[in-house]
C-alpha positions in Angstrom: 127.5 106.0 16.5 128.4 106.3 12.8 129.5 103.2 10.8 132.9 104.7 10.3 133.3 105.4 14.0 132.3 101.9 14.8 134.8 100.5 12.3 137.6 102.7 13.8 136.7 101.5 17.4 136.7 97.9 16.3 140.1 98.3 14.6 141.5 99.9 17.8 140.2 97.0 20.0 141.6 94.5 17.5 145.0 96.2 17.8 144.9 96.0 21.6 144.1 92.3 21.5 146.6 91.4 18.8 149.6 93.6 19.7 149.2 94.0 23.5 147.5 90.8 24.4 144.7 92.7 26.2 142.3 90.5 28.1 138.6 90.4 27.4 137.8 92.4 30.5 140.3 95.1 29.5 138.8 95.2 26.0 135.3 95.6 27.4 136.4 98.4 29.6 138.0 100.3 26.7 135.0 99.7 24.6 132.6 101.2 27.2 134.8 104.2 27.8 135.3 105.1 24.1 131.6 104.4 23.3 130.7 107.0 26.0 133.1 109.5 24.4 131.8 108.8 20.9 128.2 109.2 22.1 129.1 112.6 23.5 130.6 113.6 20.1 127.3 112.9 18.6 128.4 111.7 15.2 131.2 114.3 14.8 133.8 113.1 12.3 136.9 111.8 14.2 139.4 113.5 11.9 138.1 117.0 12.9 137.8 116.5 16.6 139.7 119.1 18.5 141.2 119.4 22.0 138.3 121.6 23.0 135.9 118.8 22.2 137.8 116.5 24.5 137.8 119.1 27.2 134.1 119.6 26.9 133.6 115.8 27.3 135.8 115.8 30.4 133.7 118.7 31.8 130.5 116.8 31.1 131.6 113.5 32.8 132.8 115.6 35.7 129.3 117.0 36.1 128.0 113.5 36.3 130.0 113.1 39.5 132.7 110.8 38.3 135.7 110.6 40.6 139.0 112.0 39.2 140.4 108.4 39.0 137.5 107.3 36.8 137.8 110.4 34.6 141.6 109.8 34.3 141.0 106.2 33.2 138.5 107.2 30.6 140.8 109.9 29.3 143.6 107.4 29.0 141.4 105.2 26.8 140.5 108.2 24.6 144.2 109.2 24.4 145.2 105.8 23.1 142.3 105.7 20.7 143.3 109.1 19.2 146.9 108.0 19.0 145.8 104.9 17.1 143.8 107.0 14.7 146.8 109.2 14.1 149.4 106.5 13.7 147.1 104.5 11.3 146.5 107.6 9.1 142.8 108.0 10.0 143.4 111.5 11.5 145.8 114.3 10.6 146.8 114.8 14.2 146.2 113.8 17.8 143.9 116.3 19.6 144.4 114.5 23.0 148.2 115.3 23.1 147.5 118.8 24.6 145.0 117.6 27.2 146.0 117.6 30.9 144.4 114.8 32.9 142.2 115.4 36.0 144.2 116.0 39.1 144.0 113.1 41.5 145.8 112.0 44.6 147.7 108.8 44.4 146.5 106.5 47.2 149.1 104.3 48.8 148.5 100.6 48.7 147.0 99.1 51.9 149.7 97.0 53.6 149.6 94.8 56.7 152.6 94.1 58.9 154.7 91.0 58.9 153.3 90.2 62.3 149.8 90.4 61.0 150.6 88.1 58.1 152.2 85.6 60.5 149.0 85.7 62.6 146.8 85.2 59.6 148.9 82.2 58.4 149.0 80.7 61.9 145.2 81.0 62.2 144.9 79.2 58.9 147.2 76.4 60.0 145.4 75.9 63.3 142.1 75.6 61.4 143.6 72.7 59.4 144.4 70.9 62.7 141.1 71.6 64.5 139.8 68.5 66.3 136.3 67.5 65.4 136.2 69.4 62.2 134.0 67.9 59.4 135.7 66.7 56.3 134.4 69.6 54.1 135.5 72.1 56.8 139.0 70.6 56.9 139.2 70.7 53.1 138.2 74.4 53.1 140.8 75.1 55.8 143.6 73.3 53.8 142.6 75.2 50.7 142.7 78.5 52.4 146.1 77.7 54.0 147.5 76.8 50.6 146.0 80.0 49.0 147.5 82.3 51.6 150.9 80.6 51.7 151.2 80.7 48.0 149.9 84.3 47.6 152.3 85.7 50.2 155.2 83.6 48.9 154.8 84.6 45.3 152.9 87.9 45.1 150.7 86.5 42.3 147.7 88.4 41.1 144.5 86.9 42.4 143.4 85.9 38.9 146.7 84.1 38.5 146.5 82.3 41.8 143.1 80.9 41.5 143.8 79.6 38.0 147.0 77.7 38.9 147.2 74.3 37.3 147.4 71.1 39.4 151.0 70.8 38.4 151.9 73.8 40.6 151.6 71.5 43.7 153.7 68.7 42.2 156.6 70.6 40.7 160.1 69.7 42.0 161.3 73.2 41.1 161.5 76.0 43.6 159.7 78.3 41.3 156.5 78.5 39.2 156.1 79.6 35.6 153.1 81.9 35.6 151.3 83.4 32.6 150.2 86.9 33.5 148.8 89.9 31.7 149.5 90.1 28.0 150.0 86.3 27.9 153.6 86.9 29.2 155.3 84.2 31.2 157.4 85.0 34.3 159.2 83.0 37.0 158.2 83.4 40.6 159.9 81.7 43.6 158.1 79.2 45.7 159.3 78.8 49.3 159.2 75.6 51.3 156.2 76.7 53.4 154.1 77.3 50.2 155.3 74.0 48.7 154.3 72.1 51.9 150.9 73.7 52.0 150.3 72.9 48.4 151.3 69.2 49.0 148.9 69.0 52.0 146.1 70.5 50.0 146.7 68.2 47.0 146.8 65.1 49.2 143.4 66.0 50.8 142.0 66.9 47.4 143.0 63.5 46.0 141.5 61.7 49.0 138.2 63.5 48.3 138.3 62.6 44.6 138.6 66.2 43.5 142.1 65.9 41.8 140.6 64.9 38.5 140.3 68.6 37.5 143.3 70.3 35.8 143.1 73.1 38.4 144.8 73.3 41.7 141.7 74.9 43.2 138.8 73.3 41.4 135.2 74.4 41.9 131.8 74.0 40.3 131.2 76.8 37.9 131.9 78.0 34.4 135.6 78.5 34.9 136.1 75.2 36.7 138.2 76.8 39.4 137.7 78.9 42.5 136.4 82.4 41.9 137.9 85.6 43.1 134.7 86.4 45.0 134.8 83.0 46.9 138.4 83.5 47.9 137.8 87.1 49.0 134.8 86.0 51.1 136.7 83.1 52.8 139.7 85.4 53.5 137.5 88.0 55.3 136.2 85.2 57.5 139.7 84.0 58.3 140.9 87.6 58.9 138.1 88.0 61.5 139.1 84.8 63.2 142.7 86.1 63.4 141.6 89.4 64.9 142.4 91.4 61.8 140.4 93.9 59.8 137.4 92.3 58.0 138.3 94.5 55.0 141.4 92.4 54.3 141.5 91.4 50.7 143.7 89.1 48.6 145.1 92.1 46.9 146.4 93.4 50.2 148.5 90.3 50.6 150.0 90.9 47.2 150.9 94.4 48.4 152.3 93.0 51.5 154.6 90.6 49.5 156.0 93.6 47.6 156.3 96.0 50.5 158.0 93.5 52.8 160.5 92.6 50.2 161.4 96.2 49.7 161.6 96.8 53.4 164.2 94.0 53.7 166.4 95.3 50.9 165.0 93.9 47.7 165.7 95.9 44.5 162.7 97.7 43.0 163.4 96.2 39.5 163.4 92.7 41.0 160.0 93.4 42.7 158.7 94.7 39.3 159.7 91.4 37.6 158.1 89.3 40.4 154.8 91.2 40.3 154.7 91.1 36.5 154.5 94.9 36.1 155.3 95.9 32.5 156.2 99.4 33.6 158.4 100.3 36.6 156.2 103.3 37.2 153.5 100.9 38.4 155.9 99.4 40.9 156.9 102.8 42.2 153.7 103.1 44.3 155.7 101.0 46.8 158.6 103.3 47.2 157.0 105.0 50.2 158.2 102.0 52.2 161.8 102.8 51.3 161.9 106.3 52.8 163.2 105.3 56.2 165.6 102.7 54.8 167.1 105.1 52.3 167.6 107.8 54.9 169.4 105.3 57.2 171.5 104.1 54.3 172.6 107.7 53.5 173.3 108.3 57.2 175.3 105.2 57.7 177.1 104.8 54.4 177.7 108.2 52.9 181.4 109.2 53.4 180.5 112.7 54.6 177.8 111.5 57.1 178.1 112.5 60.7 180.0 110.0 62.8 177.6 110.5 65.7 
């Protein structure tokens, strides 16, 4: 990669961090994708790159066997990079504007039913009350019960949930202020079941001497709090005990939160705010759950609907 190309890439990454509040993982992903693209260009000056060059790169990564979704993600990074070059005056035009993305199906989010969520929560609660359980086992059960109750009550991202501060269990408010992507704060409601589970967990944590951490879910490790991997592993074990699919992940519970709200009449814009989506288009993956409700609304409420 040429010195100029490296400087342009660094400037682009700095813009993402400063103006969009992109997280470190996001910046690393952009850097990898664009470095791959620049390596394909082989030192070609960025101000003379054409749409045909980008198409050739897409064809090349397709030959590597990349899925359409992965190719689309890489193309998105390159589009934003070229748009940056154009708007900053480093290029006379944007060659990516005429490029069509790889065709890909849009998978629907995996969702479990309300009854399955109830069964999962009930299994977690019973584990907290199991007679003869060791102290560490009871602590793990109380933590898992708190994690599930709070995740299903709030729809938090897993990264937001595991990094909740200790104060989340002591607030008298019926909502949490959560800092999500782009360092943006949002309010999420907290129901009584989640509040009670948090209080029970915190009480046990204090008894064990673990409440000195500033995290609600402390753990040994660099971050100081529970990891995504540990939560996902424990959830699979609980799902098996509840007779549910072992492929159940924390993200599926976030999907369940959104889908169940929509099924019960919530507005899509409200769900967007609760999930912390910057763009309504991201939330629209859930609209498949609205089909039957919308049909029944038209049937029941439209003035020209059949009386039958």
